[in-house]
mmCIF file of the N, C-alpha and C atoms, coordinates in Angstrom:
data_MODEL
# 
_entry.id   MODEL 
# 
loop_
_atom_site.group_PDB 
_atom_site.id 
_atom_site.type_symbol 
_atom_site.label_atom_id 
_atom_site.label_alt_id 
_atom_site.label_comp_id 
_atom_site.label_asym_id 
_atom_site.label_entity_id 
_atom_site.label_seq_id 
_atom_site.pdbx_PDB_ins_code 
_atom_site.Cartn_x 
_atom_site.Cartn_y 
_atom_site.Cartn_z 
_atom_site.occupancy 
_atom_site.B_iso_or_equiv 
_atom_site.pdbx_formal_charge 
_atom_site.auth_seq_id 
_atom_site.auth_comp_id 
_atom_site.auth_asym_id 
_atom_site.auth_atom_id 
_atom_site.pdbx_PDB_model_num 
ATOM 1   N N  . UNK A 1 1  ? -4.780  -33.533 25.900  1.00 0.00 ? 1  UNK A N  1 
ATOM 2   C CA . UNK A 1 1  ? -4.452  -33.397 24.890  1.00 0.00 ? 1  UNK A CA 1 
ATOM 3   C C  . UNK A 1 1  ? -3.795  -31.944 24.819  1.00 0.00 ? 1  UNK A C  1 
ATOM 4   N N  . UNK A 1 2  ? -2.540  -31.708 24.270  1.00 0.00 ? 2  UNK A N  1 
ATOM 5   C CA . UNK A 1 2  ? -1.504  -30.551 24.105  1.00 0.00 ? 2  UNK A CA 1 
ATOM 6   C C  . UNK A 1 2  ? -1.523  -29.784 22.813  1.00 0.00 ? 2  UNK A C  1 
ATOM 7   N N  . UNK A 1 3  ? -1.359  -28.761 22.686  1.00 0.00 ? 3  UNK A N  1 
ATOM 8   C CA . UNK A 1 3  ? -1.854  -27.974 21.298  1.00 0.00 ? 3  UNK A CA 1 
ATOM 9   C C  . UNK A 1 3  ? -0.313  -27.094 21.641  1.00 0.00 ? 3  UNK A C  1 
ATOM 10  N N  . UNK A 1 4  ? -0.035  -27.226 20.603  1.00 0.00 ? 4  UNK A N  1 
ATOM 11  C CA . UNK A 1 4  ? 1.181   -25.974 20.590  1.00 0.00 ? 4  UNK A CA 1 
ATOM 12  C C  . UNK A 1 4  ? 0.644   -24.589 19.969  1.00 0.00 ? 4  UNK A C  1 
ATOM 13  N N  . UNK A 1 5  ? 1.327   -23.898 20.497  1.00 0.00 ? 5  UNK A N  1 
ATOM 14  C CA . UNK A 1 5  ? 0.818   -22.050 19.596  1.00 0.00 ? 5  UNK A CA 1 
ATOM 15  C C  . UNK A 1 5  ? 1.611   -21.327 19.141  1.00 0.00 ? 5  UNK A C  1 
ATOM 16  N N  . UNK A 1 6  ? 1.446   -20.999 18.013  1.00 0.00 ? 6  UNK A N  1 
ATOM 17  C CA . UNK A 1 6  ? 2.666   -20.377 16.864  1.00 0.00 ? 6  UNK A CA 1 
ATOM 18  C C  . UNK A 1 6  ? 2.745   -18.515 17.374  1.00 0.00 ? 6  UNK A C  1 
ATOM 19  N N  . UNK A 1 7  ? 1.961   -18.179 18.537  1.00 0.00 ? 7  UNK A N  1 
ATOM 20  C CA . UNK A 1 7  ? 1.871   -17.036 18.692  1.00 0.00 ? 7  UNK A CA 1 
ATOM 21  C C  . UNK A 1 7  ? 3.071   -16.432 19.690  1.00 0.00 ? 7  UNK A C  1 
ATOM 22  N N  . UNK A 1 8  ? 3.837   -15.766 19.121  1.00 0.00 ? 8  UNK A N  1 
ATOM 23  C CA . UNK A 1 8  ? 4.589   -14.820 20.570  1.00 0.00 ? 8  UNK A CA 1 
ATOM 24  C C  . UNK A 1 8  ? 3.523   -13.744 21.587  1.00 0.00 ? 8  UNK A C  1 
ATOM 25  N N  . UNK A 1 9  ? 4.451   -13.869 22.347  1.00 0.00 ? 9  UNK A N  1 
ATOM 26  C CA . UNK A 1 9  ? 3.810   -12.361 23.327  1.00 0.00 ? 9  UNK A CA 1 
ATOM 27  C C  . UNK A 1 9  ? 4.928   -11.248 23.136  1.00 0.00 ? 9  UNK A C  1 
ATOM 28  N N  . UNK A 1 10 ? 4.157   -10.341 22.626  1.00 0.00 ? 10 UNK A N  1 
ATOM 29  C CA . UNK A 1 10 ? 5.219   -9.204  22.883  1.00 0.00 ? 10 UNK A CA 1 
ATOM 30  C C  . UNK A 1 10 ? 3.869   -7.934  23.132  1.00 0.00 ? 10 UNK A C  1 
ATOM 31  N N  . UNK A 1 11 ? 5.081   -7.056  22.884  1.00 0.00 ? 11 UNK A N  1 
ATOM 32  C CA . UNK A 1 11 ? 4.654   -5.420  23.664  1.00 0.00 ? 11 UNK A CA 1 
ATOM 33  C C  . UNK A 1 11 ? 4.876   -4.353  23.112  1.00 0.00 ? 11 UNK A C  1 
ATOM 34  N N  . UNK A 1 12 ? 3.858   -3.276  22.444  1.00 0.00 ? 12 UNK A N  1 
ATOM 35  C CA . UNK A 1 12 ? 3.551   -2.145  21.479  1.00 0.00 ? 12 UNK A CA 1 
ATOM 36  C C  . UNK A 1 12 ? 3.175   -0.682  22.692  1.00 0.00 ? 12 UNK A C  1 
ATOM 37  N N  . UNK A 1 13 ? 3.609   0.017   22.467  1.00 0.00 ? 13 UNK A N  1 
ATOM 38  C CA . UNK A 1 13 ? 3.415   1.063   22.898  1.00 0.00 ? 13 UNK A CA 1 
ATOM 39  C C  . UNK A 1 13 ? 2.211   1.919   21.971  1.00 0.00 ? 13 UNK A C  1 
ATOM 40  N N  . UNK A 1 14 ? 1.204   2.098   22.526  1.00 0.00 ? 14 UNK A N  1 
ATOM 41  C CA . UNK A 1 14 ? -0.221  3.067   21.677  1.00 0.00 ? 14 UNK A CA 1 
ATOM 42  C C  . UNK A 1 14 ? -0.055  4.610   22.053  1.00 0.00 ? 14 UNK A C  1 
ATOM 43  N N  . UNK A 1 15 ? -0.567  5.218   21.654  1.00 0.00 ? 15 UNK A N  1 
ATOM 44  C CA . UNK A 1 15 ? -1.928  6.190   22.347  1.00 0.00 ? 15 UNK A CA 1 
ATOM 45  C C  . UNK A 1 15 ? -2.360  5.488   22.874  1.00 0.00 ? 15 UNK A C  1 
ATOM 46  N N  . UNK A 1 16 ? -2.523  6.560   24.362  1.00 0.00 ? 16 UNK A N  1 
ATOM 47  C CA . UNK A 1 16 ? -3.948  6.168   25.034  1.00 0.00 ? 16 UNK A CA 1 
ATOM 48  C C  . UNK A 1 16 ? -5.823  6.221   24.149  1.00 0.00 ? 16 UNK A C  1 
ATOM 49  N N  . UNK A 1 17 ? -5.465  7.436   23.456  1.00 0.00 ? 17 UNK A N  1 
ATOM 50  C CA . UNK A 1 17 ? -6.746  7.801   22.589  1.00 0.00 ? 17 UNK A CA 1 
ATOM 51  C C  . UNK A 1 17 ? -7.167  6.388   21.520  1.00 0.00 ? 17 UNK A C  1 
ATOM 52  N N  . UNK A 1 18 ? -5.684  5.917   21.579  1.00 0.00 ? 18 UNK A N  1 
ATOM 53  C CA . UNK A 1 18 ? -5.782  4.820   20.093  1.00 0.00 ? 18 UNK A CA 1 
ATOM 54  C C  . UNK A 1 18 ? -6.344  3.825   20.659  1.00 0.00 ? 18 UNK A C  1 
ATOM 55  N N  . UNK A 1 19 ? -5.552  2.718   22.241  1.00 0.00 ? 19 UNK A N  1 
ATOM 56  C CA . UNK A 1 19 ? -6.553  2.105   22.764  1.00 0.00 ? 19 UNK A CA 1 
ATOM 57  C C  . UNK A 1 19 ? -7.349  1.901   23.054  1.00 0.00 ? 19 UNK A C  1 
ATOM 58  N N  . UNK A 1 20 ? -8.132  3.445   23.348  1.00 0.00 ? 20 UNK A N  1 
ATOM 59  C CA . UNK A 1 20 ? -9.761  3.695   23.733  1.00 0.00 ? 20 UNK A CA 1 
ATOM 60  C C  . UNK A 1 20 ? -10.338 3.593   22.739  1.00 0.00 ? 20 UNK A C  1 
ATOM 61  N N  . UNK A 1 21 ? -9.923  3.679   21.691  1.00 0.00 ? 21 UNK A N  1 
ATOM 62  C CA . UNK A 1 21 ? -10.725 3.753   20.525  1.00 0.00 ? 21 UNK A CA 1 
ATOM 63  C C  . UNK A 1 21 ? -10.911 2.008   19.579  1.00 0.00 ? 21 UNK A C  1 
ATOM 64  N N  . UNK A 1 22 ? -10.004 1.448   19.701  1.00 0.00 ? 22 UNK A N  1 
ATOM 65  C CA . UNK A 1 22 ? -9.717  -0.022  19.487  1.00 0.00 ? 22 UNK A CA 1 
ATOM 66  C C  . UNK A 1 22 ? -10.561 -0.377  20.540  1.00 0.00 ? 22 UNK A C  1 
ATOM 67  N N  . UNK A 1 23 ? -10.581 -0.282  21.382  1.00 0.00 ? 23 UNK A N  1 
ATOM 68  C CA . UNK A 1 23 ? -11.371 -1.492  22.928  1.00 0.00 ? 23 UNK A CA 1 
ATOM 69  C C  . UNK A 1 23 ? -12.959 -0.978  22.096  1.00 0.00 ? 23 UNK A C  1 
ATOM 70  N N  . UNK A 1 24 ? -12.865 0.411   21.779  1.00 0.00 ? 24 UNK A N  1 
ATOM 71  C CA . UNK A 1 24 ? -14.955 0.368   21.714  1.00 0.00 ? 24 UNK A CA 1 
ATOM 72  C C  . UNK A 1 24 ? -15.141 -0.502  20.609  1.00 0.00 ? 24 UNK A C  1 
ATOM 73  N N  . UNK A 1 25 ? -13.874 -0.701  19.305  1.00 0.00 ? 25 UNK A N  1 
ATOM 74  C CA . UNK A 1 25 ? -13.958 -0.770  18.373  1.00 0.00 ? 25 UNK A CA 1 
ATOM 75  C C  . UNK A 1 25 ? -14.245 -2.737  18.269  1.00 0.00 ? 25 UNK A C  1 
ATOM 76  N N  . UNK A 1 26 ? -13.542 -2.836  19.306  1.00 0.00 ? 26 UNK A N  1 
ATOM 77  C CA . UNK A 1 26 ? -13.402 -4.590  19.779  1.00 0.00 ? 26 UNK A CA 1 
ATOM 78  C C  . UNK A 1 26 ? -14.438 -4.777  20.471  1.00 0.00 ? 26 UNK A C  1 
ATOM 79  N N  . UNK A 1 27 ? -15.091 -4.146  21.339  1.00 0.00 ? 27 UNK A N  1 
ATOM 80  C CA . UNK A 1 27 ? -16.529 -4.736  21.958  1.00 0.00 ? 27 UNK A CA 1 
ATOM 81  C C  . UNK A 1 27 ? -17.744 -4.725  21.153  1.00 0.00 ? 27 UNK A C  1 
ATOM 82  N N  . UNK A 1 28 ? -17.535 -4.132  19.670  1.00 0.00 ? 28 UNK A N  1 
ATOM 83  C CA . UNK A 1 28 ? -19.106 -4.213  19.526  1.00 0.00 ? 28 UNK A CA 1 
ATOM 84  C C  . UNK A 1 28 ? -19.076 -4.524  18.139  1.00 0.00 ? 28 UNK A C  1 
ATOM 85  N N  . UNK A 1 29 ? -17.517 -5.468  17.719  1.00 0.00 ? 29 UNK A N  1 
ATOM 86  C CA . UNK A 1 29 ? -17.649 -6.523  17.239  1.00 0.00 ? 29 UNK A CA 1 
ATOM 87  C C  . UNK A 1 29 ? -17.347 -8.317  18.086  1.00 0.00 ? 29 UNK A C  1 
ATOM 88  N N  . UNK A 1 30 ? -17.661 -7.781  19.341  1.00 0.00 ? 30 UNK A N  1 
ATOM 89  C CA . UNK A 1 30 ? -17.822 -9.029  20.469  1.00 0.00 ? 30 UNK A CA 1 
ATOM 90  C C  . UNK A 1 30 ? -16.295 -9.726  20.545  1.00 0.00 ? 30 UNK A C  1 
ATOM 91  N N  . UNK A 1 31 ? -15.363 -8.812  20.807  1.00 0.00 ? 31 UNK A N  1 
ATOM 92  C CA . UNK A 1 31 ? -13.995 -9.221  20.028  1.00 0.00 ? 31 UNK A CA 1 
ATOM 93  C C  . UNK A 1 31 ? -13.051 -9.011  21.394  1.00 0.00 ? 31 UNK A C  1 
ATOM 94  N N  . UNK A 1 32 ? -11.969 -9.815  21.349  1.00 0.00 ? 32 UNK A N  1 
ATOM 95  C CA . UNK A 1 32 ? -11.397 -9.171  22.404  1.00 0.00 ? 32 UNK A CA 1 
ATOM 96  C C  . UNK A 1 32 ? -10.236 -8.215  21.849  1.00 0.00 ? 32 UNK A C  1 
ATOM 97  N N  . UNK A 1 33 ? -9.563  -7.196  22.661  1.00 0.00 ? 33 UNK A N  1 
ATOM 98  C CA . UNK A 1 33 ? -9.063  -6.395  22.064  1.00 0.00 ? 33 UNK A CA 1 
ATOM 99  C C  . UNK A 1 33 ? -7.974  -7.130  21.202  1.00 0.00 ? 33 UNK A C  1 
ATOM 100 N N  . UNK A 1 34 ? -7.122  -8.015  21.388  1.00 0.00 ? 34 UNK A N  1 
ATOM 101 C CA . UNK A 1 34 ? -5.814  -8.780  21.043  1.00 0.00 ? 34 UNK A CA 1 
ATOM 102 C C  . UNK A 1 34 ? -6.583  -8.954  20.285  1.00 0.00 ? 34 UNK A C  1 
ATOM 103 N N  . UNK A 1 35 ? -7.498  -9.676  20.011  1.00 0.00 ? 35 UNK A N  1 
ATOM 104 C CA . UNK A 1 35 ? -7.965  -10.402 18.434  1.00 0.00 ? 35 UNK A CA 1 
ATOM 105 C C  . UNK A 1 35 ? -8.248  -9.107  17.439  1.00 0.00 ? 35 UNK A C  1 
ATOM 106 N N  . UNK A 1 36 ? -8.845  -8.196  17.596  1.00 0.00 ? 36 UNK A N  1 
ATOM 107 C CA . UNK A 1 36 ? -9.398  -7.697  17.124  1.00 0.00 ? 36 UNK A CA 1 
ATOM 108 C C  . UNK A 1 36 ? -8.072  -6.596  16.591  1.00 0.00 ? 36 UNK A C  1 
ATOM 109 N N  . UNK A 1 37 ? -7.042  -6.368  17.096  1.00 0.00 ? 37 UNK A N  1 
ATOM 110 C CA . UNK A 1 37 ? -5.837  -5.993  16.348  1.00 0.00 ? 37 UNK A CA 1 
ATOM 111 C C  . UNK A 1 37 ? -5.267  -6.958  15.898  1.00 0.00 ? 37 UNK A C  1 
ATOM 112 N N  . UNK A 1 38 ? -5.303  -8.245  15.971  1.00 0.00 ? 38 UNK A N  1 
ATOM 113 C CA . UNK A 1 38 ? -4.557  -9.504  15.354  1.00 0.00 ? 38 UNK A CA 1 
ATOM 114 C C  . UNK A 1 38 ? -5.053  -9.195  13.524  1.00 0.00 ? 38 UNK A C  1 
ATOM 115 N N  . UNK A 1 39 ? -5.926  -8.846  14.109  1.00 0.00 ? 39 UNK A N  1 
ATOM 116 C CA . UNK A 1 39 ? -7.210  -9.799  13.279  1.00 0.00 ? 39 UNK A CA 1 
ATOM 117 C C  . UNK A 1 39 ? -6.677  -7.613  11.645  1.00 0.00 ? 39 UNK A C  1 
ATOM 118 N N  . UNK A 1 40 ? -6.983  -6.839  12.514  1.00 0.00 ? 40 UNK A N  1 
ATOM 119 C CA . UNK A 1 40 ? -6.393  -5.799  11.322  1.00 0.00 ? 40 UNK A CA 1 
ATOM 120 C C  . UNK A 1 40 ? -5.223  -6.351  10.699  1.00 0.00 ? 40 UNK A C  1 
ATOM 121 N N  . UNK A 1 41 ? -3.861  -5.952  11.824  1.00 0.00 ? 41 UNK A N  1 
ATOM 122 C CA . UNK A 1 41 ? -3.042  -6.405  11.026  1.00 0.00 ? 41 UNK A CA 1 
ATOM 123 C C  . UNK A 1 41 ? -2.412  -7.747  10.052  1.00 0.00 ? 41 UNK A C  1 
ATOM 124 N N  . UNK A 1 42 ? -3.248  -8.302  10.213  1.00 0.00 ? 42 UNK A N  1 
ATOM 125 C CA . UNK A 1 42 ? -2.922  -9.870  9.474   1.00 0.00 ? 42 UNK A CA 1 
ATOM 126 C C  . UNK A 1 42 ? -4.062  -8.792  7.976   1.00 0.00 ? 42 UNK A C  1 
ATOM 127 N N  . UNK A 1 43 ? -4.449  -8.527  7.891   1.00 0.00 ? 43 UNK A N  1 
ATOM 128 C CA . UNK A 1 43 ? -5.187  -8.012  6.715   1.00 0.00 ? 43 UNK A CA 1 
ATOM 129 C C  . UNK A 1 43 ? -4.600  -6.885  5.828   1.00 0.00 ? 43 UNK A C  1 
ATOM 130 N N  . UNK A 1 44 ? -3.675  -6.367  6.955   1.00 0.00 ? 44 UNK A N  1 
ATOM 131 C CA . UNK A 1 44 ? -2.692  -5.438  6.050   1.00 0.00 ? 44 UNK A CA 1 
ATOM 132 C C  . UNK A 1 44 ? -1.788  -6.354  5.497   1.00 0.00 ? 44 UNK A C  1 
ATOM 133 N N  . UNK A 1 45 ? -0.920  -6.816  6.078   1.00 0.00 ? 45 UNK A N  1 
ATOM 134 C CA . UNK A 1 45 ? 0.358   -7.507  6.367   1.00 0.00 ? 45 UNK A CA 1 
ATOM 135 C C  . UNK A 1 45 ? -0.762  -8.865  4.659   1.00 0.00 ? 45 UNK A C  1 
ATOM 136 N N  . UNK A 1 46 ? -1.783  -9.667  4.929   1.00 0.00 ? 46 UNK A N  1 
ATOM 137 C CA . UNK A 1 46 ? -1.985  -10.465 3.363   1.00 0.00 ? 46 UNK A CA 1 
ATOM 138 C C  . UNK A 1 46 ? -2.434  -10.261 2.858   1.00 0.00 ? 46 UNK A C  1 
ATOM 139 N N  . UNK A 1 47 ? -2.811  -8.994  2.744   1.00 0.00 ? 47 UNK A N  1 
ATOM 140 C CA . UNK A 1 47 ? -3.822  -8.497  1.612   1.00 0.00 ? 47 UNK A CA 1 
ATOM 141 C C  . UNK A 1 47 ? -3.220  -8.843  0.515   1.00 0.00 ? 47 UNK A C  1 
ATOM 142 N N  . UNK A 1 48 ? -1.982  -9.343  -0.435  1.00 0.00 ? 48 UNK A N  1 
ATOM 143 C CA . UNK A 1 48 ? -1.866  -9.777  -1.739  1.00 0.00 ? 48 UNK A CA 1 
ATOM 144 C C  . UNK A 1 48 ? -2.379  -11.269 -2.007  1.00 0.00 ? 48 UNK A C  1 
ATOM 145 N N  . UNK A 1 49 ? -3.353  -11.360 -3.337  1.00 0.00 ? 49 UNK A N  1 
ATOM 146 C CA . UNK A 1 49 ? -3.671  -12.167 -3.700  1.00 0.00 ? 49 UNK A CA 1 
ATOM 147 C C  . UNK A 1 49 ? -2.633  -13.248 -4.151  1.00 0.00 ? 49 UNK A C  1 
ATOM 148 N N  . UNK A 1 50 ? -3.194  -14.391 -3.331  1.00 0.00 ? 50 UNK A N  1 
ATOM 149 C CA . UNK A 1 50 ? -2.534  -16.208 -3.654  1.00 0.00 ? 50 UNK A CA 1 
ATOM 150 C C  . UNK A 1 50 ? -1.912  -16.211 -4.438  1.00 0.00 ? 50 UNK A C  1 
ATOM 151 N N  . UNK A 1 51 ? -1.417  -17.270 -5.701  1.00 0.00 ? 51 UNK A N  1 
ATOM 152 C CA . UNK A 1 51 ? -1.296  -17.531 -7.103  1.00 0.00 ? 51 UNK A CA 1 
ATOM 153 C C  . UNK A 1 51 ? -2.188  -17.863 -8.015  1.00 0.00 ? 51 UNK A C  1 
ATOM 154 N N  . UNK A 1 52 ? -3.641  -18.560 -7.520  1.00 0.00 ? 52 UNK A N  1 
ATOM 155 C CA . UNK A 1 52 ? -4.338  -19.142 -7.694  1.00 0.00 ? 52 UNK A CA 1 
ATOM 156 C C  . UNK A 1 52 ? -5.389  -17.953 -8.180  1.00 0.00 ? 52 UNK A C  1 
ATOM 157 N N  . UNK A 1 53 ? -5.550  -17.021 -7.569  1.00 0.00 ? 53 UNK A N  1 
ATOM 158 C CA . UNK A 1 53 ? -6.563  -15.691 -7.177  1.00 0.00 ? 53 UNK A CA 1 
ATOM 159 C C  . UNK A 1 53 ? -5.924  -15.237 -8.504  1.00 0.00 ? 53 UNK A C  1 
ATOM 160 N N  . UNK A 1 54 ? -4.371  -14.917 -8.714  1.00 0.00 ? 54 UNK A N  1 
ATOM 161 C CA . UNK A 1 54 ? -3.792  -13.728 -9.409  1.00 0.00 ? 54 UNK A CA 1 
ATOM 162 C C  . UNK A 1 54 ? -4.261  -14.033 -10.529 1.00 0.00 ? 54 UNK A C  1 
ATOM 163 N N  . UNK A 1 55 ? -3.987  -15.444 -11.199 1.00 0.00 ? 55 UNK A N  1 
ATOM 164 C CA . UNK A 1 55 ? -4.426  -16.437 -12.407 1.00 0.00 ? 55 UNK A CA 1 
ATOM 165 C C  . UNK A 1 55 ? -5.379  -16.434 -12.396 1.00 0.00 ? 55 UNK A C  1 
ATOM 166 N N  . UNK A 1 56 ? -6.533  -16.324 -11.834 1.00 0.00 ? 56 UNK A N  1 
ATOM 167 C CA . UNK A 1 56 ? -8.006  -15.600 -12.227 1.00 0.00 ? 56 UNK A CA 1 
ATOM 168 C C  . UNK A 1 56 ? -8.065  -14.367 -12.952 1.00 0.00 ? 56 UNK A C  1 
ATOM 169 N N  . UNK A 1 57 ? -7.344  -13.216 -12.092 1.00 0.00 ? 57 UNK A N  1 
ATOM 170 C CA . UNK A 1 57 ? -7.762  -12.340 -12.121 1.00 0.00 ? 57 UNK A CA 1 
ATOM 171 C C  . UNK A 1 57 ? -7.473  -12.100 -13.322 1.00 0.00 ? 57 UNK A C  1 
ATOM 172 N N  . UNK A 1 58 ? -5.822  -12.174 -13.940 1.00 0.00 ? 58 UNK A N  1 
ATOM 173 C CA . UNK A 1 58 ? -5.346  -12.110 -15.255 1.00 0.00 ? 58 UNK A CA 1 
ATOM 174 C C  . UNK A 1 58 ? -6.599  -13.188 -15.959 1.00 0.00 ? 58 UNK A C  1 
ATOM 175 N N  . UNK A 1 59 ? -6.887  -13.913 -16.086 1.00 0.00 ? 59 UNK A N  1 
ATOM 176 C CA . UNK A 1 59 ? -7.393  -14.815 -16.920 1.00 0.00 ? 59 UNK A CA 1 
ATOM 177 C C  . UNK A 1 59 ? -8.839  -13.720 -17.736 1.00 0.00 ? 59 UNK A C  1 
ATOM 178 N N  . UNK A 1 60 ? -9.642  -12.922 -16.809 1.00 0.00 ? 60 UNK A N  1 
ATOM 179 C CA . UNK A 1 60 ? -11.027 -12.471 -16.848 1.00 0.00 ? 60 UNK A CA 1 
ATOM 180 C C  . UNK A 1 60 ? -9.729  -11.042 -17.185 1.00 0.00 ? 60 UNK A C  1 
ATOM 181 N N  . UNK A 1 61 ? -8.895  -10.409 -16.897 1.00 0.00 ? 61 UNK A N  1 
ATOM 182 C CA . UNK A 1 61 ? -8.310  -9.538  -17.805 1.00 0.00 ? 61 UNK A CA 1 
ATOM 183 C C  . UNK A 1 61 ? -8.304  -9.375  -19.278 1.00 0.00 ? 61 UNK A C  1 
ATOM 184 N N  . UNK A 1 62 ? -8.080  -10.779 -19.414 1.00 0.00 ? 62 UNK A N  1 
ATOM 185 C CA . UNK A 1 62 ? -7.341  -10.929 -20.662 1.00 0.00 ? 62 UNK A CA 1 
ATOM 186 C C  . UNK A 1 62 ? -8.659  -11.291 -21.797 1.00 0.00 ? 62 UNK A C  1 
ATOM 187 N N  . UNK A 1 63 ? -9.820  -11.492 -21.150 1.00 0.00 ? 63 UNK A N  1 
ATOM 188 C CA . UNK A 1 63 ? -11.127 -11.788 -21.446 1.00 0.00 ? 63 UNK A CA 1 
ATOM 189 C C  . UNK A 1 63 ? -10.902 -12.690 -23.195 1.00 0.00 ? 63 UNK A C  1 
ATOM 190 N N  . UNK A 1 64 ? -9.946  -13.689 -22.978 1.00 0.00 ? 64 UNK A N  1 
ATOM 191 C CA . UNK A 1 64 ? -9.608  -14.742 -23.862 1.00 0.00 ? 64 UNK A CA 1 
ATOM 192 C C  . UNK A 1 64 ? -11.236 -15.774 -23.495 1.00 0.00 ? 64 UNK A C  1 
ATOM 193 N N  . UNK A 1 65 ? -10.853 -16.137 -22.378 1.00 0.00 ? 65 UNK A N  1 
ATOM 194 C CA . UNK A 1 65 ? -12.027 -16.955 -22.460 1.00 0.00 ? 65 UNK A CA 1 
ATOM 195 C C  . UNK A 1 65 ? -13.391 -16.923 -21.339 1.00 0.00 ? 65 UNK A C  1 
ATOM 196 N N  . UNK A 1 66 ? -13.599 -16.047 -21.793 1.00 0.00 ? 66 UNK A N  1 
ATOM 197 C CA . UNK A 1 66 ? -15.230 -15.200 -21.051 1.00 0.00 ? 66 UNK A CA 1 
ATOM 198 C C  . UNK A 1 66 ? -16.243 -15.241 -21.581 1.00 0.00 ? 66 UNK A C  1 
ATOM 199 N N  . UNK A 1 67 ? -17.107 -16.154 -21.368 1.00 0.00 ? 67 UNK A N  1 
ATOM 200 C CA . UNK A 1 67 ? -19.123 -17.187 -22.566 1.00 0.00 ? 67 UNK A CA 1 
ATOM 201 C C  . UNK A 1 67 ? -19.720 -15.476 -22.069 1.00 0.00 ? 67 UNK A C  1 
ATOM 202 N N  . UNK A 1 68 ? -20.592 -15.588 -22.382 1.00 0.00 ? 68 UNK A N  1 
ATOM 203 C CA . UNK A 1 68 ? -21.491 -14.534 -22.561 1.00 0.00 ? 68 UNK A CA 1 
ATOM 204 C C  . UNK A 1 68 ? -22.941 -15.495 -22.096 1.00 0.00 ? 68 UNK A C  1 
ATOM 205 N N  . UNK A 1 69 ? -23.474 -15.018 -21.002 1.00 0.00 ? 69 UNK A N  1 
ATOM 206 C CA . UNK A 1 69 ? -24.563 -15.730 -19.920 1.00 0.00 ? 69 UNK A CA 1 
ATOM 207 C C  . UNK A 1 69 ? -25.964 -15.708 -20.145 1.00 0.00 ? 69 UNK A C  1 
ATOM 208 N N  . UNK A 1 70 ? -26.399 -16.145 -20.691 1.00 0.00 ? 70 UNK A N  1 
ATOM 209 C CA . UNK A 1 70 ? -28.190 -16.449 -21.656 1.00 0.00 ? 70 UNK A CA 1 
ATOM 210 C C  . UNK A 1 70 ? -28.531 -16.247 -20.718 1.00 0.00 ? 70 UNK A C  1 
ATOM 211 N N  . UNK A 1 71 ? -29.137 -15.253 -20.146 1.00 0.00 ? 71 UNK A N  1 
ATOM 212 C CA . UNK A 1 71 ? -30.017 -15.055 -19.234 1.00 0.00 ? 71 UNK A CA 1 
ATOM 213 C C  . UNK A 1 71 ? -31.254 -16.121 -19.060 1.00 0.00 ? 71 UNK A C  1 
ATOM 214 N N  . UNK A 1 72 ? -31.635 -15.813 -20.362 1.00 0.00 ? 72 UNK A N  1 
ATOM 215 C CA . UNK A 1 72 ? -33.292 -16.932 -20.346 1.00 0.00 ? 72 UNK A CA 1 
ATOM 216 C C  . UNK A 1 72 ? -32.943 -18.515 -20.197 1.00 0.00 ? 72 UNK A C  1 
ATOM 217 N N  . UNK A 1 73 ? -32.022 -18.737 -19.903 1.00 0.00 ? 73 UNK A N  1 
ATOM 218 C CA . UNK A 1 73 ? -31.578 -20.049 -19.308 1.00 0.00 ? 73 UNK A CA 1 
ATOM 219 C C  . UNK A 1 73 ? -32.178 -20.083 -17.759 1.00 0.00 ? 73 UNK A C  1 
ATOM 220 N N  . UNK A 1 74 ? -31.987 -19.075 -17.134 1.00 0.00 ? 74 UNK A N  1 
ATOM 221 C CA . UNK A 1 74 ? -32.288 -19.032 -15.689 1.00 0.00 ? 74 UNK A CA 1 
ATOM 222 C C  . UNK A 1 74 ? -33.682 -18.872 -15.424 1.00 0.00 ? 74 UNK A C  1 
ATOM 223 N N  . UNK A 1 75 ? -34.435 -20.544 -14.685 1.00 0.00 ? 75 UNK A N  1 
ATOM 224 C CA . UNK A 1 75 ? -35.784 -19.922 -14.440 1.00 0.00 ? 75 UNK A CA 1 
ATOM 225 C C  . UNK A 1 75 ? -35.834 -18.948 -12.887 1.00 0.00 ? 75 UNK A C  1 
ATOM 226 N N  . UNK A 1 76 ? -36.328 -18.299 -12.874 1.00 0.00 ? 76 UNK A N  1 
ATOM 227 C CA . UNK A 1 76 ? -36.608 -17.790 -11.275 1.00 0.00 ? 76 UNK A CA 1 
ATOM 228 C C  . UNK A 1 76 ? -36.751 -18.413 -10.619 1.00 0.00 ? 76 UNK A C  1 
ATOM 229 N N  . UNK A 1 77 ? -37.971 -18.979 -10.692 1.00 0.00 ? 77 UNK A N  1 
ATOM 230 C CA . UNK A 1 77 ? -38.548 -20.131 -9.893  1.00 0.00 ? 77 UNK A CA 1 
ATOM 231 C C  . UNK A 1 77 ? -37.616 -21.411 -9.162  1.00 0.00 ? 77 UNK A C  1 
ATOM 232 N N  . UNK A 1 78 ? -36.542 -21.490 -9.830  1.00 0.00 ? 78 UNK A N  1 
ATOM 233 C CA . UNK A 1 78 ? -35.877 -22.394 -9.638  1.00 0.00 ? 78 UNK A CA 1 
ATOM 234 C C  . UNK A 1 78 ? -35.075 -21.526 -8.642  1.00 0.00 ? 78 UNK A C  1 
ATOM 235 N N  . UNK A 1 79 ? -34.377 -20.118 -8.789  1.00 0.00 ? 79 UNK A N  1 
ATOM 236 C CA . UNK A 1 79 ? -33.666 -19.927 -8.322  1.00 0.00 ? 79 UNK A CA 1 
ATOM 237 C C  . UNK A 1 79 ? -33.762 -19.170 -7.031  1.00 0.00 ? 79 UNK A C  1 
ATOM 238 N N  . UNK A 1 80 ? -35.022 -19.391 -6.863  1.00 0.00 ? 80 UNK A N  1 
ATOM 239 C CA . UNK A 1 80 ? -35.482 -18.826 -5.244  1.00 0.00 ? 80 UNK A CA 1 
ATOM 240 C C  . UNK A 1 80 ? -35.895 -19.702 -4.231  1.00 0.00 ? 80 UNK A C  1 
ATOM 241 N N  . UNK A 1 81 ? -35.477 -20.968 -4.761  1.00 0.00 ? 81 UNK A N  1 
ATOM 242 C CA . UNK A 1 81 ? -36.032 -21.777 -3.901  1.00 0.00 ? 81 UNK A CA 1 
ATOM 243 C C  . UNK A 1 81 ? -35.079 -22.175 -2.694  1.00 0.00 ? 81 UNK A C  1 
# 
C-alpha cells in the first residue's frame, strides 16, 4: 500500500536555548520535536473559526434564538448514570 505525504521537508535556524526548551516540552508530552513544533505552528496558523462556528457565535451574540433552560427538568440521578 502506497501512501503519499503532503509534508515538505524544510530547515529553520533557531536559538540553541529555544531548541533545548522545545525538546523538554515535547518530551513531557511524549511527542517528537517535529510533531510538537508542527502542532504549535498549526495552532497559530489555524486559529480562526470556520463559517459554521462563526455563524453559531453570531447567533448567540444576537440573543434572538436563545432559550432558557428549566433546570427542574433535569433529574440528577439520570445525569450521573
